[in-house]
C-alpha positions, 0 to 999 in steps of 0.5 A: 467523464474520465477515470479520475472523475466520478459523478459522485462526491468528487464532482463537488471538490474540483479545482477552483472551488471551496467547501467548508468542512467542520469550519475549515475551508478546503483548497479545492483540488481533486479529492477522492472518496475512500472507495474511489482511492481503494478502487484506483489503487487496488486495495481494500477500504479496510487497508486504507482505514488501517493506514490512517490508524497507523498515521500513514494517511491523513484524509480530510473529513466531512462528517464520517466521510474521508476525502483523500488529496494528492498528498495522500495519493502520493503517500499511498503510492509510496506505502505500496512501493515500500510494502513491495520492497518488503519494508514494515509499515513502521519503517515506511512511516519513518520514510514518509516523514522525510518525504517532502524533501524527496522527488515524487515517487521515491522513498527516503532510504539510506544506503545502509537501509537498502543493504540491510533490506537486500540482506533480509530479503536474500535470507527470506529467499534462501529460507523459502527455497529450503522450505520448497525443497523440503516440501517437494521431497515430502511430496515425491515420497508420498507420490512414490508411496501411493504408487507402490500401494496402488499397483496390484 
């Protein structure tokens, strides 16, 4: 059994089969449970539920269980990529709306969005460098003071 196939629920949703879920007939492809998707992407189950609440993911339901298809997997890849690039979930949501027209693995980004994000990240980087320098100065002063008071 490979990494993407588990002996649990995934086996009953392999390609070529159908299952009735709340009156719907699901086309069968490999579906992942919430725990499997969380494990595969290194995120928490809570994060997946949060993304669902925000409208970023829309898993199929069978009772209280959630099942994620290839589209949800692709969207999660894009969500995580957007987060790594520093975009907010609201911005990522807007990008996903036009995702169908984009090649796999790309976010719907406009050139001005990219420039604005670069500028935003550069400002953050500058602020972080200033904060680190300030903390290093304070640490150095504390270390020097401790040395003066500890020598006999």
